[in-house]
Backbone as CSV, one residue per row, in Angstrom:
resi,resn,N_x,N_y,N_z,CA_x,CA_y,CA_z,C_x,C_y,C_z
1,MET,95.996,276.456,123.350,95.528,277.715,122.733,96.558,278.650,122.349
2,SER,96.595,279.481,121.376,97.504,280.803,121.411,97.236,281.641,122.354
3,GLY,98.238,282.297,123.200,97.723,283.276,124.004,97.122,283.031,125.311
4,CYS,96.878,281.417,125.677,95.797,281.583,126.805,96.988,280.875,127.738
5,LYS,96.503,281.326,129.164,97.645,281.173,130.109,96.829,280.198,131.327
6,ALA,95.358,280.108,130.894,94.765,279.208,131.959,95.206,277.634,131.618
7,GLU,94.860,277.162,132.886,95.035,275.683,132.935,93.927,274.747,131.965
8,ALA,94.199,273.788,131.192,93.695,273.094,130.487,92.779,272.252,131.340
9,ALA,91.262,272.281,130.604,90.428,271.714,131.321,90.061,270.245,130.591
10,ARG,90.180,270.431,129.152,89.643,269.340,128.405,90.769,269.144,127.162
11,SER,91.030,268.217,126.432,91.902,267.921,125.535,91.282,267.329,124.438
12,LEU,91.003,267.907,123.524,90.517,267.599,122.298,91.588,267.264,121.038
13,SER,91.016,266.709,119.952,91.806,266.423,118.687,92.070,268.050,118.079
14,ALA,93.259,268.008,117.760,93.401,269.275,116.946,92.808,269.585,115.908
15,LYS,92.753,268.673,115.112,91.753,268.646,114.031,90.371,269.427,114.030
16,LYS,89.865,268.778,115.114,88.465,269.400,115.150,88.505,270.671,115.940
17,VAL,89.538,271.180,116.636,89.787,272.488,117.166,89.916,273.259,116.085
18,ALA,90.689,273.039,115.027,91.260,273.891,113.879,90.055,274.219,113.389
19,GLY,89.291,273.362,113.113,88.166,273.099,111.961,87.144,273.935,112.469
20,SER,86.985,274.138,113.745,86.101,275.186,114.745,86.357,276.697,114.376
21,GLY,87.682,277.110,113.720,87.980,278.171,113.786,88.856,278.886,114.899
22,LEU,88.820,278.070,115.773,89.738,278.433,117.259,91.470,278.305,116.796
23,LYS,92.188,279.073,116.790,93.865,279.205,116.749,93.975,278.569,117.824
24,ILE,95.048,277.484,116.801,96.236,276.709,117.973,97.508,276.975,117.698
25,GLU,98.409,277.086,118.709,99.700,277.342,118.556,100.831,276.620,117.551
26,LYS,100.526,275.205,117.722,101.521,274.187,117.260,100.583,272.966,116.533
27,GLU,101.333,272.527,115.435,100.580,271.050,115.050,100.817,270.100,115.791
28,THR,99.745,269.550,116.777,100.026,268.580,117.365,98.868,267.378,117.187
29,SER,98.785,266.124,118.154,97.715,265.855,117.592,96.657,265.937,118.565
30,ASN,96.609,266.591,119.785,95.959,266.801,121.047,96.165,268.376,121.314
31,VAL,94.988,269.009,121.666,95.134,270.191,122.022,94.275,270.372,123.580
32,GLY,95.195,271.239,124.505,94.448,271.276,125.903,93.483,272.601,125.810
33,LEU,92.346,272.583,126.149,91.303,273.779,126.203,91.096,274.305,127.736
34,CYS,91.232,275.331,127.897,90.449,275.799,129.244,89.167,275.785,129.126
35,LYS,88.621,276.041,130.257,86.857,276.034,130.222,86.494,277.334,129.046
36,GLU,87.012,278.349,129.650,86.569,279.315,128.367,86.733,278.932,127.220
37,HIS,87.869,278.591,126.344,88.047,278.044,125.160,86.919,276.867,124.830
38,TYR,86.764,276.074,125.794,86.139,274.707,125.343,84.590,275.334,125.152
39,ARG,84.190,276.303,125.968,82.766,276.600,125.765,82.797,277.253,124.224
40,GLU,83.613,278.037,123.876,83.719,278.724,122.688,83.544,277.605,121.644
41,PHE,84.428,276.472,121.571,84.339,275.371,120.844,83.211,274.838,120.822
42,LYS,82.263,274.554,121.803,81.123,273.959,121.843,79.984,274.756,121.109
43,LYS,80.270,276.002,121.162,79.323,276.872,120.467,79.421,277.041,119.227
44,ALA,80.799,276.757,118.625,81.074,276.768,117.506,80.587,275.802,116.513
45,THR,80.780,274.590,117.322,80.505,273.100,116.935,79.232,272.567,116.803
46,LYS,78.072,273.641,117.695,76.776,272.973,118.388,75.967,272.202,117.027
47,LYS,76.022,273.088,115.695,75.235,272.795,114.608,75.614,271.557,114.115
48,ASP,77.154,271.236,113.933,77.803,270.192,113.284,77.323,268.863,114.441
49,ARG,77.294,269.068,115.643,77.298,268.012,116.602,75.861,267.601,116.551
50,ASP,74.763,268.308,116.541,73.395,268.194,116.704,72.942,267.559,115.012
51,LEU,73.427,267.663,114.076,73.590,266.955,112.845,74.410,265.437,112.971
52,GLU,75.109,265.314,113.600,75.752,264.144,113.820,74.785,263.155,114.605
53,ARG,74.184,263.594,115.478,73.279,262.747,116.578,72.141,262.357,115.676
54,LEU,71.519,263.390,114.763,70.655,262.976,113.927,70.986,261.638,112.732
55,GLY,72.297,261.393,112.866,72.315,260.345,111.909,72.516,260.811,110.180
56,TRP,72.492,261.899,109.961,72.669,262.306,108.580,74.125,261.829,108.342
């Protein structure tokens, strides 16, 4: 994450993270997210994840 100095707790696809609206520093295949940014990612993608679970 751009500007974050915390240790990465999760590693996610850069495409998914960029699609959620979070800013990433450089184009890579995976992005490491700290606890705080992972929580923001989960909140931003909650509706999409719910729809995926329903099988739409």
